[in-house]
N, C-alpha and C positions, 0 to 999 in steps of 0.2 A: 712641499710648498704650503704656504698659508693662503687659503681661498676664502674670499668673502661669500657667504651664502645668504642670498637676498630673499629667500622664500619666506612665507608667513611662518609664525612661530610654530604652528602645529605640524609643519612640513620640515622643520629644521633637523630634527633628530635623525630621521631616516636618511636624508641626504648627507648629513654629517658622517653617519656610519659608513655610507658608500665611499665617501672621500677618504676616510681613515683606513678603509680596507685597501685603498690604492696607495697608502703611505702619505697622505696629505693631512693637514690640520684645517678644520673648518672654523672660520671666524663668523659668528652669527651677526647678521645685519638685516633683520626682517624689515622690508619696506612697506608691507601692507598688514593691517590687522583686520581679520575677517570677523564681521559682526552679523549674526543671524537676525533676520527680520520676522515680525509677526505676519502670518499669512494663513489662508485657509485653502485647502485643496478642493477642487471640484470633484464631481463623480467621474472617476477615471474610465468608467465603461463607455463614455462618449468619445474616447480618444483611441487612435490606432496605436499610439505609443508615446513614450516620453523622450525628451531631448535634454541632455546635459552637456554643456560646453566647458565645464570646470568641475574638478573634484570638490571644490567648495560648495557647489550647488548640491551635490550628492550629500555631503555632510549636513548641510542646513536642512535638507528635506527629510532625511531618513527617519528621524524621530517622530515625524508627523504622518508617516505612511505605513500602512499594514503591508509589509513586504510579502508575507505569505499569500495574500490575496492579489497582489500586484505583480508578483514575480514572473508571471507568464507574459506580461506586457513587453512588447519590443522596446528596447532602450537604445537610442542612437547617441553616440558620443563623438566629441572631437578629441583625438589623441589617445594614446595607449594608457597614460596615467589616469585619465578620467574613466576609461573603460575598466581599468583594474579596480578603481574605487567603487564602481557600480556593481561589479561582480562580488566584491567583498561585502557589499551591503545586502547581498542575497538574491540579486536578479540573475536569471539564467540566460535570457534571450537578449544578449548584448551585441550591438553592431558598431564597431569603431568605423566611423564614416569620414575618414580623412584626417589630415593633420591640422586643418584650420576651418574657420567657419565658412569660408568660400567653398571648400570641398564638401562640407556638410550640406550646404544649400544645393549644390549641384546633385548630390546623392538623393536628396529629398525630391527634387524635381524629376529626376530620371526614374526613380523607383516608386514614388508614391504620388506622382502627378495626378491631380483630379480634385475638384472642389469638395467632394464628399469626404475626403481624407483629412484628418485633423490630428495634430500632435500638440503636446503640452511641453513647453520649454521652461524648465525651472532654472532661473538665471540670477545673476547679480545685477545690481543697479547700473553698473558700468559694463558695457558689452563691446566686444571687438566689431560686431556687425549686427545688422537687423535681419534676422532670418526671413521675415515676411517680404522684405525688399529683395532679398537674394532669390527667394523661390518665385516671386512674382505671381501673375494670374495663372500660370500653368502648373504651379506647385500646390502642395497641400496647405491647408490653413494652419497657422502656428499661433497658439495662444501662449502668451508669456506671463508667468508669475514671478515676481522678484522675491527671492528667498534670502538674500544676504547682500551686504554691502562691504566693500573693501576700502578701509580708511588708510590714507597714505601717511607714512612717517613724516614728522614735522622737521626733523633734523638728524644729523649723524649722531651715533652713540659715542660715548667717551672712548670706548674700546676701539671703534673704527678710526676715530680722530687720532688717537695715540699710535695705532698701527700704521696709518698712512704717513704720519709725521716721521716715524722711525724707519720708514722704507721697509716694513716687514710684510707687506702684502705682495703676493706673487700673482694673484688672479682674482677674478670676480665672476660669479655665475649669475646670469640674467636670463629669465625664462619667459618673459612676456613684454610686449611693447610698453605697457603701462608702468611696470616696475623699472624698465630701463629709463623711461622719461623721468620718473621720480628720482632714480639714482643720479642721473645726469644733473638734474636741478639741485639736489642736495650737495653734490660734489662741487658744483660751481658756486653755490651760495656760501660754502665753507672756504672758498679760495683754494681748492685742491685740484683745479683743472689740470695743471702741469703734473701734479703728483699721480693722478690717475693714468697718465701716459707712461708710467714706469712699469705697469703690470698689465697682464693680458685679460681681456674681457671675453668670457666664453658665452656665446649667445645661442639661444635655441633656434633662432631663425634669422633670415635677412631683415624681417620687419623689426625684430628686437634690436639688431645691430643699427638699423636706420635711426632708431630713437636715441642713440648715443651721439648723433651728429653734432649737437651743441658742444660736446667736449673736444671736438677736433682731434681725436686720437690718431696716433700714427697707425698706418695700415697694419703693421705687424703686431699691434696691440688689440686687435679684434679678430676673434676666431668664431666661425659660424658652423654649427653642426650640419653634417651632410643631410640629415633628415631630422625634422623637429620632434625628437623624442629624447628622453633622459639618457638612454643607453648611448646614443650617438654623441650626446654632450659629454658624458663621462669618458668616452673614447678619445675625444679631443684633449681632455685634461691628461688622460693616461699616456698619450704619446709624448 
């Protein structure tokens, strides 16, 4: 099958390789361009730990952090992909705290509740949720530093247009509500709403699938992973 891969450019190769190992062909269609921001890190000794809700935050931060000195800090993450990126960066004390930001907020309240506890969230300018709102007065304090921004694609690529017109696309991988929103908007703007209904959309979660509502896709053209991680998503495609 030919599968649209909507991950940012730096994530394309790894996912394409996984698809090819399953006998499929990846069609690159990055919907976001990740741009690092200028920022300064505070003294990390004042924090119980770090929080990353995206592997993009890890990549944007790691060049400005002395991992050798910080590697014993506890690092909380959303999802296995982000946890893997943190470990690859050299941190040993990594805690995957659920599959979404709501899970992370609940974990922070349950495990680290108390006004004297403080975490540093290294995040993007656009976030799925506000951790301070989720943890509330009973949870630890969360200081946020924005370390990257994700810029949306302005239109479909020539390759994607040609592939949809020729009915050569069999599926599309969508891994976040924001990318699904961008995808739906670009597809509709290009007049391909009915064309998108001819192939399956493999969504990481129900929230991702919900963002496709403007396309009014047939029910059998949307598949949702049983658990929001890459292995479950690839299992969907594999079947």
